C-alpha positions as CSV (number, residue, x, y, z in Angstrom):
1,M,-55.4,141.7,17.1
2,T,-52.9,141.6,20.1
3,D,-49.6,143.2,17.8
4,R,-48.8,146.5,19.4
5,D,-48.1,149.4,17.0
6,P,-45.7,151.9,18.5
7,F,-46.5,154.4,15.9
8,A,-50.1,154.5,16.5
9,E,-49.4,154.5,20.2
10,G,-47.3,157.4,19.7
11,E,-50.1,159.4,17.7
12,R,-52.5,158.6,20.5
13,A,-50.5,159.7,23.2
14,A,-49.9,163.1,21.3
15,R,-53.5,163.4,20.9
16,Q,-54.0,163.0,24.5
17,N,-51.4,165.5,25.4
18,I,-48.9,163.1,26.9
19,P,-45.4,164.3,26.6
20,A,-42.7,162.7,24.0
21,E,-40.8,161.9,27.3
22,A,-43.5,159.5,28.2
23,N,-42.2,156.7,25.5
24,P,-42.9,153.5,27.0
25,Y,-40.2,151.8,24.9
26,S,-36.4,151.3,25.5
27,D,-34.5,154.3,24.0
28,G,-32.4,153.0,21.0
29,S,-35.2,150.5,19.8
30,D,-37.0,150.3,17.0
31,E,-40.4,150.6,18.9
32,Y,-38.9,153.7,20.6
33,A,-38.3,155.2,17.3
34,L,-41.6,154.4,16.0
35,W,-43.5,155.8,18.9
36,S,-41.4,159.0,18.7
37,A,-42.4,159.3,15.1
38,G,-45.9,159.0,15.7
39,H,-45.9,161.2,18.4
40,E,-44.0,163.7,16.6
41,K,-46.4,163.6,13.6
42,I,-49.3,164.6,15.6
43,A,-47.7,167.1,17.9
44,S,-46.5,169.0,14.8
45,A,-49.7,169.0,13.2
46,M,-51.4,170.3,16.4
47,E,-48.8,172.8,16.7
48,A,-49.3,174.1,13.2
49,S,-52.9,174.1,13.7
50,E,-52.4,176.3,16.8
51,S,-50.0,178.7,15.3
52,E,-52.5,179.5,12.5
53,G,-55.2,180.3,14.8
54,T,-57.5,177.3,13.9
């Protein structure tokens, strides 16, 4: 499968501690929004678990 999944790429980037500013897609594009949403989903979950001390 060669289709890229920007949401999954954003999730993967967040897990690898790659900053949101590193979004490889053009600002304003659907892919940019999907990548950002995936990144935010994981980054938020990671921050929540850190604040709980887990």
